[in-house]
C-alpha positions in Angstrom: -25.7 51.2 132.0 -28.9 50.1 130.3 -32.5 50.4 131.7 -34.8 48.2 129.7 -38.2 46.5 129.8 -36.3 43.2 130.1 -35.6 41.7 133.6 -33.6 42.5 135.6 -34.5 46.0 134.3 -31.0 47.4 134.9 -28.0 46.0 133.0 -24.4 47.1 133.8 -22.7 45.4 130.8 -23.5 45.0 127.1 -23.0 41.2 127.2 -25.4 40.7 130.1 -28.0 42.9 128.3 -27.7 40.8 125.1 -28.3 37.6 127.0 -31.8 38.7 127.9 -32.9 39.2 124.3 -33.8 35.5 123.6 -36.5 35.6 126.2 -38.1 38.8 124.7 -37.5 38.6 121.0 -37.4 35.1 119.5 -35.1 34.0 116.7 -36.2 35.5 113.4 -36.3 34.2 109.9 -35.0 36.8 107.4 -34.1 39.6 109.8 -35.3 41.7 112.6 -36.9 45.2 112.5 -35.7 48.1 114.6 -37.2 51.4 113.5 -37.1 54.7 115.4 -40.2 56.8 115.1 -41.0 60.4 116.3 -37.3 60.8 117.2 -36.4 64.1 118.8 -32.7 65.0 119.4 -31.3 67.9 121.5 -27.6 68.4 120.9 -25.0 70.4 122.8 -21.3 70.7 122.0 -20.3 67.5 123.8 -23.6 65.8 124.8 -27.0 65.0 123.2 -30.3 63.5 124.3 -32.6 61.7 122.0 -36.1 60.2 122.7 -38.8 58.7 120.6 -40.6 55.4 119.9 -38.8 52.2 118.9 -40.7 49.6 116.8 -39.2 46.1 117.1 -40.4 43.0 115.3 -39.9 40.2 112.8 -41.1 36.8 111.8 -40.2 33.6 113.6 -39.0 30.5 111.7 -42.5 29.0 111.9 -44.0 32.1 110.2 -45.4 33.8 113.3 -45.1 37.6 113.2 -44.4 39.7 116.3 -44.0 43.4 117.0 -43.5 45.7 120.0 -43.6 49.5 120.3 -41.6 50.9 123.2 -40.4 54.3 124.4 -36.7 54.9 124.1 -34.4 57.6 125.6 -30.7 57.8 124.8 -28.0 60.0 126.5 -24.9 60.5 124.4 -21.4 62.1 124.9 -19.1 63.2 122.1 -15.7 61.4 122.2 -12.7 61.6 120.0 -14.2 58.6 118.0 -17.6 60.2 117.6 -20.8 59.9 119.6 -21.2 57.3 122.3 -24.4 56.2 124.0 -23.7 56.4 127.7 -27.2 55.7 129.0 -30.2 54.1 127.5 -33.7 53.7 128.9 -36.4 51.6 127.2 -39.9 51.3 128.7 -43.4 50.2 127.9 -46.6 51.6 129.4 -47.8 49.5 132.3 -51.2 48.9 130.7 -49.7 47.9 127.3 
């Protein structure tokens, strides 16, 4: 399950979540930036919680630059294949 700044705010499947991206982040020329900042991780034997800021941005094909800074929280569980994100919450301050 994903909670994000993108409508409908709650996404139950990865495919449905990905479909919302075109309305938020346009197509980019030469790549897209995702950079975690001020990341803090608390880990237990089989679970972990991480939170910080996520900087997203890029340049559109017509040369316009865009950038967003959002809050990000991730809840993870350890599986036999490694760590798996089981919950994600992305938000932006209401006055931003």
